[in-house]
KEBASE-403628 format. One record per atom (N, C-alpha, C): residue in one letter; chain; atom name; y, z, x. Coordinates in steps of 0.05 Angstrom, whole numbers, plus 5000, padded with zeros to 4 digits. Atoms other than C-alpha are relative to their C-alpha. Layout:
N
a;A;CA;Y;Z;X
...
//
This chain:
300
m;A;N;4976;5007;4985
m;A;CA;8770;8923;9278
m;A;C;4996;5008;5029
r;A;N;5005;4996;4972
r;A;CA;8769;8918;9353
r;A;C;5015;5023;5012
k;A;N;4988;4977;4987
k;A;CA;8785;8975;9400
k;A;C;5017;4991;5023
d;A;N;4983;5006;4978
d;A;CA;8842;8973;9449
d;A;C;5018;5024;5005
s;A;N;4984;4977;4994
s;A;CA;8888;9023;9483
s;A;C;5027;4999;4985
h;A;N;4974;5002;5015
h;A;CA;8948;8996;9444
h;A;C;4994;4994;4971
g;A;N;5006;5004;5028
g;A;CA;8944;9005;9370
g;A;C;5021;5013;4982
l;A;N;4981;4989;5020
l;A;CA;8977;9030;9307
l;A;C;4984;5016;4979
s;A;N;5012;4985;5022
s;A;CA;8958;9085;9258
s;A;C;5019;4997;4976
v;A;N;4985;5004;5025
v;A;CA;8980;9072;9186
v;A;C;4992;5022;4980
v;A;N;5005;4978;5018
v;A;CA;8986;9130;9138
v;A;C;5008;4992;4972
i;A;N;4995;5007;5028
i;A;CA;8981;9120;9062
i;A;C;4992;5023;4982
a;A;N;5006;4981;5021
a;A;CA;8985;9171;9006
a;A;C;4991;4985;4975
a;A;N;5010;5014;5023
a;A;CA;8941;9146;8949
a;A;C;5005;5016;4975
v;A;N;4993;4986;5025
v;A;CA;8972;9167;8883
v;A;C;5001;4982;4976
n;A;N;4996;5019;5022
n;A;CA;8976;9104;8840
n;A;C;4975;4984;4992
g;A;N;5024;5013;5009
g;A;CA;8904;9081;8834
g;A;C;4992;4976;5016
f;A;N;5012;5021;4984
f;A;CA;8860;9026;8860
f;A;C;5014;4973;4999
p;A;N;4987;5026;5000
p;A;CA;8896;8963;8836
p;A;C;5023;4997;5019
a;A;N;4978;5001;4981
a;A;CA;8959;8979;8876
a;A;C;4990;5003;5028
l;A;N;5010;4995;4973
l;A;CA;8921;9005;8936
l;A;C;4984;4976;5010
k;A;N;5016;5024;4992
k;A;CA;8876;8944;8937
k;A;C;5017;4979;5013
d;A;N;4982;5020;4988
d;A;CA;8934;8898;8950
d;A;C;5011;5009;5027
c;A;N;4989;4989;4976
c;A;CA;8962;8944;9003
c;A;C;4979;4998;5023
l;A;N;5021;5001;4980
l;A;CA;8895;8949;9040
l;A;C;4993;4971;5007
g;A;N;5005;5028;4995
g;A;CA;8884;8875;9032
g;A;C;5019;4988;5020
s;A;N;4980;5010;4981
s;A;CA;8949;8860;9069
s;A;C;4995;5012;5027
l;A;N;5005;4987;4974
l;A;CA;8930;8909;9124
l;A;C;4975;4988;5013
s;A;N;5024;5011;4989
s;A;CA;8861;8878;9132
s;A;C;5004;4973;5013
q;A;N;4995;5027;4990
q;A;CA;8893;8811;9149
q;A;C;5020;5000;5023
q;A;N;4981;4999;4978
q;A;CA;8938;8835;9205
q;A;C;4990;4984;5025
s;A;N;5007;5017;4977
s;A;CA;8939;8788;9265
s;A;C;5012;5011;5025
g;A;N;4989;4992;4974
g;A;CA;8949;8802;9339
g;A;C;4998;5029;5006
v;A;N;5003;4971;4996
v;A;CA;8929;8875;9334
v;A;C;4971;5006;5005
d;A;N;5028;4995;4993
d;A;CA;8866;8898;9369
d;A;C;4990;5025;4987
e;A;N;5008;4975;5013
e;A;CA;8865;8967;9338
e;A;C;5019;5008;4978
l;A;N;4984;4991;5022
l;A;CA;8891;8986;9270
l;A;C;4985;5022;4985
e;A;N;5012;4977;5013
e;A;CA;8874;9054;9244
e;A;C;5015;5005;4973
v;A;N;4989;4996;5026
v;A;CA;8886;9062;9169
v;A;C;4989;5026;4988
i;A;N;5008;4974;5010
i;A;CA;8885;9133;9141
i;A;C;5012;5003;4972
v;A;N;4992;4997;5028
v;A;CA;8887;9143;9065
v;A;C;4995;5028;4992
a;A;N;5003;4973;5011
a;A;CA;8900;9212;9037
a;A;C;5001;4998;4970
n;A;N;5003;5006;5029
n;A;CA;8876;9211;8965
n;A;C;5000;5026;4984
r;A;N;4999;4977;5018
r;A;CA;8893;9261;8910
r;A;C;4988;4993;4972
r;A;N;5009;5008;5026
r;A;CA;8864;9221;8852
r;A;C;4970;5009;4996
s;A;N;5027;4991;5007
s;A;CA;8801;9246;8816
s;A;C;4986;4981;4982
d;A;N;5011;5021;5018
d;A;CA;8783;9180;8782
d;A;C;4980;4983;5014
g;A;N;5020;5015;4986
g;A;CA;8732;9157;8832
g;A;C;5011;4981;5021
l;A;N;4988;5017;4980
l;A;CA;8781;9123;8879
l;A;C;4987;5003;5027
g;A;N;5012;4995;4974
g;A;CA;8750;9156;8939
g;A;C;4973;4986;5004
k;A;N;5026;5013;4999
k;A;CA;8681;9129;8923
k;A;C;5003;4970;5004
v;A;N;4995;5029;4997
v;A;CA;8709;9058;8915
v;A;C;5009;4994;5028
l;A;N;4991;5005;4973
l;A;CA;8744;9063;8982
l;A;C;4978;5001;5020
r;A;N;5023;4998;4981
r;A;CA;8681;9085;9018
r;A;C;4982;4976;4998
q;A;N;5017;5023;5004
q;A;CA;8643;9027;8988
q;A;C;5013;4974;5009
k;A;N;4987;5025;4995
k;A;CA;8693;8971;8995
k;A;C;5016;4998;5026
y;A;N;4983;4999;4976
y;A;CA;8735;8993;9055
y;A;C;4990;5021;5019
p;A;N;5012;4980;4982
p;A;CA;8689;9029;9104
p;A;C;5017;5005;5025
w;A;N;4983;4997;4976
w;A;CA;8741;9018;9159
w;A;C;5023;5018;4996
v;A;N;4978;4981;5006
v;A;CA;8790;9064;9124
v;A;C;4991;5028;5004
k;A;N;5005;4971;4997
k;A;CA;8792;9137;9145
k;A;C;5011;5014;4975
l;A;N;4993;4988;5026
l;A;CA;8792;9175;9079
l;A;C;5002;5030;5002
i;A;N;4996;4972;5002
i;A;CA;8819;9244;9067
i;A;C;5003;5007;4970
e;A;N;4999;4992;5028
e;A;CA;8806;9276;8999
e;A;C;5016;5026;4997
a;A;N;4983;4977;5005
a;A;CA;8857;9326;8972
a;A;C;5000;5007;4971
p;A;N;4999;4991;5028
p;A;CA;8866;9367;8908
p;A;C;5020;4983;4984
p;A;N;4983;5017;5017
p;A;CA;8899;9331;8849
p;A;C;5030;5007;5001
h;A;N;4971;4992;5001
h;A;CA;8964;9371;8853
h;A;C;5013;4999;5028
t;A;N;4988;5003;4974
t;A;CA;8977;9355;8926
t;A;C;5024;4981;4999
t;A;N;4976;5018;5001
t;A;CA;9047;9326;8935
t;A;C;4997;4978;5021
i;A;N;5000;5022;4982
i;A;CA;9061;9261;8971
i;A;C;5006;5009;5029
p;A;N;4996;4990;4973
p;A;CA;9092;9296;9032
p;A;C;4976;5015;5011
q;A;N;5024;4985;4991
q;A;CA;9031;9342;9036
q;A;C;4977;4981;5006
l;A;N;5021;5020;4995
l;A;CA;8984;9282;9032
l;A;C;5006;4987;5027
r;A;N;4993;5013;4974
r;A;CA;9021;9249;9090
r;A;C;4995;5020;5023
a;A;N;5005;4980;4979
a;A;CA;9018;9314;9130
a;A;C;4971;5002;5007
l;A;N;5029;5000;4995
l;A;CA;8943;9315;9122
l;A;C;4991;4976;5016
a;A;N;5007;5024;4985
a;A;CA;8938;9244;9147
a;A;C;5012;5000;5028
f;A;N;4988;4999;4973
f;A;CA;8986;9256;9205
f;A;C;4983;5016;5019
r;A;N;5017;4984;4983
r;A;CA;8937;9308;9231
r;A;C;4978;4983;5013
e;A;N;5024;5015;4991
e;A;CA;8884;9254;9240
e;A;C;5007;4975;5016
v;A;N;4993;5025;4987
v;A;CA;8923;9198;9273
v;A;C;4992;5001;5030
s;A;N;5008;5002;4972
s;A;CA;8899;9174;9341
s;A;C;5018;4982;5017
a;A;N;4983;5018;4985
a;A;CA;8948;9119;9361
a;A;C;5026;5014;5007
e;A;N;4974;4988;4991
e;A;CA;9014;9134;9397
e;A;C;5023;4991;4983
v;A;N;4980;5009;5019
v;A;CA;9052;9096;9343
v;A;C;4989;5003;4972
v;A;N;5009;4994;5027
v;A;CA;9047;9117;9270
v;A;C;5019;4989;4979
a;A;N;4984;5011;5021
a;A;CA;9072;9078;9210
a;A;C;4992;5012;4973
v;A;N;5005;4990;5027
v;A;CA;9079;9101;9137
v;A;C;5004;4978;4980
l;A;N;4997;5019;5022
l;A;CA;9067;9057;9077
l;A;C;4995;5015;4974
e;A;N;5008;4991;5026
e;A;CA;9066;9071;9003
e;A;C;4977;4983;4990
d;A;N;5024;5013;5008
d;A;CA;9003;9052;8967
d;A;C;5005;4975;4983
h;A;N;4994;5023;5016
h;A;CA;9039;9000;8924
h;A;C;5017;4980;5016
c;A;N;4985;5018;4983
c;A;CA;9070;8964;8983
c;A;C;4981;4981;5015
i;A;N;5016;5020;4985
i;A;CA;9045;8901;9019
i;A;C;5017;4991;5024
v;A;N;4987;5009;4975
v;A;CA;9061;8872;9087
v;A;C;4990;4973;5008
e;A;N;5008;5026;4990
e;A;CA;9059;8805;9122
e;A;C;4980;5003;5023
k;A;N;5022;4999;4981
k;A;CA;9005;8787;9173
k;A;C;5009;5010;5027
d;A;N;4990;4992;4974
d;A;CA;9049;8802;9233
d;A;C;5015;5027;5000
w;A;N;4985;4975;5003
w;A;CA;9077;8868;9208
w;A;C;4992;5021;5021
a;A;N;5008;4981;4980
a;A;CA;9035;8913;9253
a;A;C;5007;4992;5028
l;A;N;4993;5010;4974
l;A;CA;9046;8869;9313
l;A;C;5030;5004;5006
h;A;N;4971;4996;4996
h;A;CA;9122;8873;9304
h;A;C;5006;5029;5005
i;A;N;4995;4971;4996
i;A;CA;9119;8949;9298
i;A;C;4992;5008;5028
i;A;N;5009;4993;4973
i;A;CA;9079;8956;9362
i;A;C;5019;4990;5021
a;A;N;4981;5012;4981
a;A;CA;9125;8909;9399
a;A;C;5027;5015;5000
a;A;N;4974;4986;5002
a;A;CA;9187;8946;9373
a;A;C;4998;5027;5015
h;A;N;5003;4974;4988
h;A;CA;9159;9012;9400
h;A;C;4995;4999;5030
e;A;N;5002;5002;4971
e;A;CA;9151;8985;9470
e;A;C;5025;5009;5014
v;A;N;4975;4989;4989
v;A;CA;9224;9005;9480
v;A;C;5003;5028;4990
d;A;N;4998;4972;5004
d;A;CA;9249;9075;9476
d;A;C;5015;5007;4974
h;A;N;4989;4992;5026
h;A;CA;9263;9081;9401
h;A;C;4978;5017;4986
p;A;N;5021;4982;5010
p;A;CA;9225;9142;9374
p;A;C;4995;4996;4970
v;A;N;5003;5004;5029
v;A;CA;9237;9127;9299
v;A;C;5012;4973;4993
i;A;N;4990;5027;5006
i;A;CA;9243;9055;9274
i;A;C;4995;4995;4970
g;A;N;5002;5008;5028
g;A;CA;9257;9035;9202
g;A;C;5003;4970;4997
g;A;N;4998;5028;5006
g;A;CA;9251;8967;9172
g;A;C;5015;4995;4973
s;A;N;4988;5007;5025
s;A;CA;9275;8932;9109
s;A;C;4979;5002;4978
v;A;N;5018;4999;5024
v;A;CA;9245;8934;9038
v;A;C;5010;4978;4981
e;A;N;4993;5021;5019
e;A;CA;9243;8874;8992
e;A;C;4982;5003;4975
n;A;N;5014;4998;5026
n;A;CA;9220;8869;8919
n;A;C;4978;4979;4998
a;A;N;5022;5019;5004
a;A;CA;9152;8837;8906
a;A;C;4991;5000;4971
a;A;N;5006;4999;5029
a;A;CA;9151;8853;8831
a;A;C;5024;4988;4986
c;A;N;4975;5015;5007
c;A;CA;9201;8800;8808
c;A;C;5000;4989;4971
e;A;N;5002;5013;5027
e;A;CA;9179;8781;8737
e;A;C;5014;5015;4978
r;A;N;4989;4983;5021
r;A;CA;9207;8839;8697
r;A;C;5026;5014;5009
l;A;N;4975;4988;4993
l;A;CA;9278;8865;8695
l;A;C;4998;5030;5005
v;A;N;5003;4971;4996
v;A;CA;9255;8938;8690
v;A;C;4990;5006;5028
d;A;N;5009;4996;4973
d;A;CA;9219;8930;8756
d;A;C;5022;4995;5020
w;A;N;4976;5005;4983
w;A;CA;9282;8900;8787
w;A;C;5018;5025;5000
a;A;N;4982;4976;5002
a;A;CA;9322;8960;8761
a;A;C;4989;5023;5017
a;A;N;5012;4978;4984
a;A;CA;9272;9009;8792
a;A;C;5003;4995;5030
f;A;N;4997;5007;4972
f;A;CA;9275;8972;8858
f;A;C;5029;5005;5009
f;A;N;4972;4995;4993
f;A;CA;9351;8971;8859
f;A;C;5007;5029;5002
c;A;N;4994;4972;5001
c;A;CA;9353;9044;8841
c;A;C;4992;5015;5025
e;A;N;5012;4984;4978
e;A;CA;9310;9066;8899
e;A;C;5004;4987;5028
y;A;N;5001;5013;4974
y;A;CA;9313;9013;8954
y;A;C;5022;4980;5005
s;A;N;4979;5020;4996
s;A;CA;9378;8973;8947
s;A;C;5012;5001;5028
q;A;N;4987;4997;4973
q;A;CA;9405;9001;9013
q;A;C;4982;4989;5022
a;A;N;5019;5010;4980
a;A;CA;9342;8978;9049
a;A;C;4994;4971;4997
m;A;N;5004;5029;5005
m;A;CA;9345;8907;9022
m;A;C;5016;4984;5019
k;A;N;4985;5018;4982
k;A;CA;9365;8852;9070
k;A;C;5021;4985;4985
p;A;N;4993;4992;4973
p;A;CA;9416;8838;9095
p;A;C;5008;5029;5003
m;A;N;4993;4972;4995
m;A;CA;9424;8906;9125
m;A;C;5005;5004;5030
q;A;N;4992;4994;4973
q;A;CA;9449;8939;9188
q;A;C;4976;5005;5018
g;A;N;5020;4994;4979
g;A;CA;9406;8938;9251
g;A;C;5012;5019;5020
g;A;N;4991;4982;4980
g;A;CA;9410;8984;9310
g;A;C;4998;5029;4991
e;A;N;5001;4971;5007
e;A;CA;9423;9059;9307
e;A;C;5013;5004;4972
v;A;N;4991;4997;5028
v;A;CA;9432;9081;9234
v;A;C;4998;5029;4992
d;A;N;5001;4973;5010
d;A;CA;9441;9144;9193
d;A;C;4975;5006;4984
a;A;N;5023;4996;5017
a;A;CA;9380;9133;9149
a;A;C;4981;4976;5002
v;A;N;5020;5021;5001
v;A;CA;9315;9094;9146
v;A;C;4982;5005;4976
p;A;N;5016;4996;5024
p;A;CA;9270;9082;9085
p;A;C;4973;5013;5007
g;A;N;5024;4985;4995
g;A;CA;9210;9128;9079
g;A;C;4974;4984;4997
n;A;N;5024;5017;5003
n;A;CA;9162;9071;9061
n;A;C;5001;4976;5018
s;A;N;4999;5021;4980
s;A;CA;9183;9025;9118
s;A;C;5010;5013;5026
v;A;N;4992;4985;4977
v;A;CA;9184;9070;9178
v;A;C;4976;5005;5019
s;A;N;5021;4994;4980
s;A;CA;9145;9083;9242
s;A;C;5011;5020;5020
y;A;N;4992;4979;4981
y;A;CA;9146;9140;9292
y;A;C;4982;4999;5025
k;A;N;5017;4993;4978
k;A;CA;9123;9153;9361
k;A;C;4986;5026;4994
k;A;N;5016;4977;5008
k;A;CA;9068;9205;9354
k;A;C;5013;5026;5009
w;A;N;4989;4974;4991
w;A;CA;9105;9257;9395
w;A;C;5022;5010;4982
v;A;N;4980;4991;5019
v;A;CA;9161;9258;9344
v;A;C;4987;5016;4977
l;A;N;5014;4986;5021
l;A;CA;9113;9278;9289
l;A;C;4989;5027;5009
e;A;N;5010;4975;4989
e;A;CA;9083;9331;9334
e;A;C;5023;5020;5004
q;A;N;4977;4982;4996
q;A;CA;9152;9359;9350
q;A;C;5010;5011;4974
f;A;N;4990;4991;5026
f;A;CA;9169;9364;9276
f;A;C;4977;5007;4981
r;A;N;5024;4993;5016
r;A;CA;9100;9388;9253
r;A;C;5007;5021;4979
k;A;N;4993;4979;5019
k;A;CA;9131;9449;9219
k;A;C;5012;4988;4975
d;A;N;4988;5012;5023
d;A;CA;9173;9405;9173
d;A;C;4979;4984;4984
l;A;N;5021;5015;5014
l;A;CA;9113;9361;9157
l;A;C;4982;5019;4984
e;A;N;5018;4982;5013
e;A;CA;9069;9420;9141
e;A;C;5013;5015;4977
a;A;N;4985;4986;5022
a;A;CA;9124;9450;9097
a;A;C;5003;4981;4976
g;A;N;4999;5018;5022
g;A;CA;9119;9388;9053
g;A;C;5027;4988;4995
e;A;N;4973;5012;5003
e;A;CA;9189;9361;9066
e;A;C;4998;4970;4995
w;A;N;4999;5028;5005
w;A;CA;9206;9293;9038
w;A;C;5010;4985;5025
d;A;N;4994;5016;4976
d;A;CA;9217;9237;9089
d;A;C;5030;5001;5006
f;A;N;4972;5000;4994
f;A;CA;9293;9237;9081
f;A;C;5010;5027;5011
v;A;N;4993;4974;4988
v;A;CA;9296;9312;9096
v;A;C;4989;5001;5029
l;A;N;5011;5002;4973
l;A;CA;9250;9301;9156
l;A;C;5018;4984;5018
h;A;N;4983;5017;4984
h;A;CA;9295;9246;9181
h;A;C;5027;5014;5007
e;A;N;4976;4985;4994
e;A;CA;9356;9291;9176
e;A;C;4995;5020;5022
h;A;N;5007;4981;4979
h;A;CA;9321;9343;9218
h;A;C;4996;4987;5026
i;A;N;5004;5016;4976
i;A;CA;9301;9290;9268
i;A;C;5027;4993;5013
k;A;N;4974;5007;4990
k;A;CA;9373;9267;9274
k;A;C;5014;5025;5012
n;A;N;4987;4975;4991
n;A;CA;9397;9339;9281
n;A;C;4987;5010;5026
g;A;N;5013;4994;4974
g;A;CA;9348;9345;9339
g;A;C;5007;4980;5021
n;A;N;4990;5020;4981
n;A;CA;9387;9290;9375
n;A;C;4980;4978;5006
i;A;N;5018;5023;4998
i;A;CA;9333;9238;9363
i;A;C;5011;4979;4981
p;A;N;4988;5020;5018
p;A;CA;9365;9174;9336
p;A;C;4980;4985;4983
l;A;N;5015;5018;5017
l;A;CA;9340;9132;9279
l;A;C;5009;4972;5005
y;A;N;4994;5027;4992
y;A;CA;9336;9058;9294
y;A;C;4989;4981;4978
s;A;N;5008;5019;5020
s;A;CA;9333;8999;9246
s;A;C;4996;4973;5011
i;A;N;5006;5028;4994
i;A;CA;9300;8932;9256
i;A;C;4993;4986;4973
p;A;N;5004;5011;5027
p;A;CA;9309;8894;9190
p;A;C;4978;4979;4998
s;A;N;5021;5021;5001
s;A;CA;9259;8839;9209
s;A;C;4972;5012;4995
i;A;N;5025;4987;5008
i;A;CA;9203;8890;9200
i;A;C;5001;5007;4971
t;A;N;4996;4999;5029
t;A;CA;9195;8882;9125
t;A;C;4975;5010;4985
v;A;N;5021;4991;5019
v;A;CA;9154;8918;9072
v;A;C;5008;4990;4973
y;A;N;4995;5010;5027
y;A;CA;9147;8889;9002
y;A;C;4991;5020;4979
h;A;N;5005;4980;5021
h;A;CA;9152;8937;8944
h;A;C;4989;4987;4975
k;A;N;5014;5014;5022
k;A;CA;9102;8915;8891
k;A;C;4992;5021;4979
m;A;N;5005;4980;5021
m;A;CA;9108;8963;8833
m;A;C;5009;4989;4973
s;A;N;4993;5008;5027
s;A;CA;9106;8944;8759
s;A;C;4990;5021;4981
a;A;N;5008;4979;5018
a;A;CA;9107;8997;8706
a;A;C;5019;4999;4975
s;A;N;4984;4998;5025
s;A;CA;9137;9016;8638
s;A;C;5026;5014;5006
l;A;N;4975;4986;4997
l;A;CA;9208;9040;8630
l;A;C;4996;5030;4998
g;A;N;5005;4972;5003
g;A;CA;9182;9107;8606
g;A;C;4989;5013;5026
w;A;N;5011;4990;4976
w;A;CA;9141;9116;8669
w;A;C;5021;5002;5022
y;A;N;4979;4999;4980
y;A;CA;9200;9099;8714
y;A;C;5020;5022;4994
l;A;N;4981;4979;5007
l;A;CA;9245;9147;8676
l;A;C;4989;5027;5008
l;A;N;5012;4974;4993
l;A;CA;9196;9204;8685
l;A;C;4999;5003;5030
q;A;N;5001;4999;4971
q;A;CA;9188;9187;8759
q;A;C;5027;5008;5012
k;A;N;4974;4993;4990
k;A;CA;9262;9189;8771
k;A;C;5007;5029;4994
f;A;N;4994;4972;5007
f;A;CA;9268;9255;8734
f;A;C;4985;5019;5018
h;A;N;5016;4982;4984
h;A;CA;9211;9288;8772
h;A;C;5008;5000;5029
f;A;N;4991;5001;4972
f;A;CA;9234;9263;8840
f;A;C;5026;5014;5004
a;A;N;4974;4987;4998
a;A;CA;9305;9285;8828
a;A;C;4998;5030;4997
r;A;N;5004;4971;5003
r;A;CA;9283;9353;8803
r;A;C;4987;5013;5025
s;A;N;5013;4990;4975
s;A;CA;9237;9361;8864
s;A;C;5020;5004;5022
y;A;N;4979;5000;4979
y;A;CA;9295;9345;8910
y;A;C;5020;5023;4996
a;A;N;4979;4980;5005
a;A;CA;9347;9389;8877
a;A;C;4989;5028;5000
g;A;N;5011;4974;5002
g;A;CA;9301;9447;8863
g;A;C;4993;5012;5027
k;A;N;5007;4990;4973
k;A;CA;9280;9452;8936
k;A;C;5024;5002;5018
r;A;N;4976;5001;4983
r;A;CA;9349;9439;8964
r;A;C;5012;5027;5003
f;A;N;4987;4974;4999
f;A;CA;9376;9507;8947
f;A;C;4981;5022;4989
v;A;N;5020;4982;5011
v;A;CA;9312;9545;8935
v;A;C;5007;5030;5005
d;A;N;4993;4973;4994
d;A;CA;9341;9608;8968
d;A;C;5029;5006;4993
a;A;N;4972;4996;5006
a;A;CA;9412;9599;8943
a;A;C;5005;5019;4976
k;A;N;4993;4983;5023
k;A;CA;9447;9647;8896
k;A;C;5007;4984;4976
w;A;N;4996;5014;5026
w;A;CA;9456;9630;8823
w;A;C;5027;4985;4998
p;A;N;4975;5014;5002
p;A;CA;9531;9613;8827
p;A;C;5001;4973;5014
q;A;N;5000;5025;4985
q;A;CA;9520;9560;8880
q;A;C;4983;4979;4986
r;A;N;5018;5018;5015
r;A;CA;9462;9529;8841
r;A;C;5014;4990;4975
a;A;N;4986;5008;5024
a;A;CA;9504;9529;8778
a;A;C;5022;4979;5005
v;A;N;4979;5019;4993
v;A;CA;9561;9492;8812
v;A;C;4988;4972;5005
y;A;N;5013;5026;4995
y;A;CA;9515;9438;8838
y;A;C;4987;4989;4975
g;A;N;5013;5009;5025
g;A;CA;9477;9435;8772
g;A;C;5020;4988;4981
t;A;N;4979;5011;5018
t;A;CA;9541;9424;8733
t;A;C;5011;4974;5011
g;A;N;4990;5024;4987
g;A;CA;9565;9372;8783
g;A;C;4981;4977;4997
a;A;N;5021;5021;5002
a;A;CA;9499;9334;8776
a;A;C;5003;4984;4974
f;A;N;4995;5015;5024
f;A;CA;9521;9313;8706
f;A;C;5016;4974;5006
l;A;N;4984;5024;4992
l;A;CA;9568;9264;8741
l;A;C;4985;4981;5017
l;A;N;5015;5016;4981
l;A;CA;9514;9236;8785
l;A;C;4994;4971;4990
p;A;N;5004;5028;5009
p;A;CA;9497;9175;8741
p;A;C;5024;4982;5005
i;A;N;4976;5017;4995
i;A;CA;9569;9150;8746
i;A;C;5003;4995;5030
l;A;N;4997;5003;4971
l;A;CA;9570;9162;8821
l;A;C;4980;4980;5011
l;A;N;5021;5018;4991
l;A;CA;9504;9125;8831
l;A;C;5006;4972;4992
l;A;N;4993;5027;5010
l;A;CA;9527;9067;8788
l;A;C;5022;4988;5017
g;A;N;4977;5009;4984
g;A;CA;9591;9062;8829
g;A;C;4992;4994;5029
r;A;N;5008;5005;4973
r;A;CA;9553;9062;8894
r;A;C;4980;4978;5003
i;A;N;5022;5018;4997
i;A;CA;9490;9022;8883
i;A;C;5007;4972;4991
v;A;N;4994;5027;5011
v;A;CA;9516;8965;8840
v;A;C;5018;4984;5019
p;A;N;4984;5015;4980
p;A;CA;9572;8944;8889
p;A;C;4984;4994;5025
g;A;N;5016;5004;4976
g;A;CA;9523;8953;8946
g;A;C;4981;4976;4998
v;A;N;5017;5023;5005
v;A;CA;9474;8903;8916
v;A;C;5016;4975;4998
w;A;N;4983;5023;5004
w;A;CA;9529;8856;8895
w;A;C;5010;4988;5026
n;A;N;4988;5009;4975
n;A;CA;9558;8853;8965
n;A;C;4979;4988;5019
k;A;N;5020;5013;4984
k;A;CA;9491;8831;8994
k;A;C;4997;4970;4993
r;A;N;4998;5028;5008
r;A;CA;9503;8765;8957
r;A;C;4973;4988;4994
k;A;N;5025;5011;5010
k;A;CA;9433;8757;8930
k;A;C;4990;5018;4977
h;A;N;5011;4986;5023
h;A;CA;9396;8777;8866
h;A;C;5022;5011;4982
r;A;N;4978;4991;5017
r;A;CA;9462;8783;8830
r;A;C;4993;4997;4970
r;A;N;5008;5004;5027
r;A;CA;9433;8754;8766
r;A;C;4981;5022;4991
e;A;N;5019;4979;5007
e;A;CA;9376;8804;8766
e;A;C;5015;5027;4998
l;A;N;4985;4975;5002
l;A;CA;9426;8860;8779
l;A;C;5015;5002;4973
l;A;N;4984;4999;5025
l;A;CA;9470;8842;8720
l;A;C;4982;5003;4975
l;A;N;5017;4999;5023
l;A;CA;9413;8832;8672
l;A;C;4984;5026;4998
s;A;N;5016;4975;5000
s;A;CA;9378;8897;8692
s;A;C;5018;5024;4998
l;A;N;4982;4977;5001
l;A;CA;9441;8940;8686
l;A;C;4993;5020;4978
p;A;N;5007;4979;5020
p;A;CA;9419;8973;8620
p;A;C;4978;5018;5009
f;A;N;5023;4984;4989
f;A;CA;9353;8995;8652
f;A;C;5010;5017;5023
l;A;N;4990;4985;4976
l;A;CA;9389;9015;8716
l;A;C;5016;5024;4991
s;A;N;4984;4978;5010
s;A;CA;9438;9058;8676
s;A;C;4982;5023;4990
m;A;N;5018;4980;5010
m;A;CA;9380;9094;8642
m;A;C;4986;5015;5023
l;A;N;5013;4987;4977
l;A;CA;9346;9107;8709
l;A;C;5019;5019;5013
f;A;N;4980;4982;4988
f;A;CA;9411;9137;8737
f;A;C;5003;5025;4983
l;A;N;4998;4977;5018
l;A;CA;9416;9181;8675
l;A;C;4977;5019;5004
s;A;N;5024;4984;4996
s;A;CA;9345;9206;8685
s;A;C;5002;5014;5027
w;A;N;4996;4988;4973
w;A;CA;9360;9218;8759
w;A;C;5019;5024;4998
g;A;N;4980;4979;5003
g;A;CA;9421;9259;8741
g;A;C;4989;5024;4986
l;A;N;5012;4978;5016
l;A;CA;9384;9301;8689
l;A;C;4979;5015;5017
g;A;N;5019;4987;4982
g;A;CA;9329;9314;8740
g;A;C;5013;5019;5019
e;A;N;4986;4982;4981
e;A;CA;9378;9342;8790
e;A;C;5012;5024;4985
v;A;N;4990;4978;5016
v;A;CA;9410;9384;8735
v;A;C;4978;5021;4996
a;A;N;5022;4982;5005
a;A;CA;9342;9413;8718
a;A;C;4991;5014;5026
g;A;N;5009;4988;4975
g;A;CA;9325;9425;8791
g;A;C;5019;5021;5010
y;A;N;4981;4980;4992
y;A;CA;9389;9462;8807
y;A;C;5000;5025;4983
f;A;N;5000;4977;5019
f;A;CA;9386;9506;8745
f;A;C;4973;5014;4998
f;A;N;5026;4988;5006
f;A;CA;9311;9517;8738
f;A;C;4979;4997;5022
g;A;N;5019;5003;4979
g;A;CA;9278;9499;8804
g;A;C;4983;4975;4997
t;A;N;5016;5024;5000
t;A;CA;9225;9447;8819
t;A;C;4980;4998;4978
g;A;N;5021;5001;5020
g;A;CA;9175;9467;8766
g;A;C;4976;4987;5011
s;A;N;5024;5015;4990
s;A;CA;9113;9423;8771
s;A;C;5007;4972;5008
s;A;N;4992;5027;4994
s;A;CA;9154;9361;8787
s;A;C;4989;4989;5026
p;A;N;5009;5012;4974
p;A;CA;9133;9354;8861
p;A;C;4972;4988;4998
t;A;N;5028;5010;5002
t;A;CA;9060;9343;8840
t;A;C;4998;4976;4982
k;A;N;5001;5022;5019
k;A;CA;9079;9290;8789
k;A;C;5014;4974;5011
v;A;N;4987;5023;4988
v;A;CA;9117;9243;8836
v;A;C;4980;4981;5011
c;A;N;5019;5021;4990
c;A;CA;9080;9178;8849
c;A;C;5015;4979;5016
//
């Protein structure tokens, strides 16, 4: 890839294996209108993925990490190595269109330090995959609000490099992207949304795998949220988390319905969606009462 003073660094945490990452890297290799694209993959897998990447994708900067490294920790390792003044984050099972990098670079020519995009589903054949997508990314699905926003998706976001340097402490502490974004907002740095910058979520898995993922992610979040809190406060939140599936159902289902698309998929996937919300709620219950356990290392 050609060198130029204007470029983009792309950070990817490799946790799901080569088939998913292959599609992601394939879409990045086809980017047009960008003279310099730096792709940094932080890999925690011990199944030979690193060797495959060195052989098939020599243009990728590879960082090897221990198997139990969390996704935020993997990203932090990669952030240390970025060289471009604009840094984007992708998940290893996401793909992008040919002009994705060009649009990000153009968007950062104005004074927006943190820019989020939209997320669309690219695993459309199975209802369980639709349910998992709605559960996690319904708010980032188009149509969505542009301009200054309260939140941006962690797998469709880019930063000016100085923002990451300013919040290096949060990155090194292994904070999830939504916690990082809260700290950025609290530092009087706005989050900006440009929905035309789109990432496609291409994940297909079993219901059991999705249920475990929701549980581990929710436990990771809840367990770390009040890690230094006293037991009575944790017990109150843990008890309240039993109501979370109902609250999520009441928030996400109308949100998707009001976007006036994929309504059929939403209705047909409701049984799976309800099970995912239940697992999410149980994960938060476990996190508040018993802490994170080993869940942070099991999130993919």
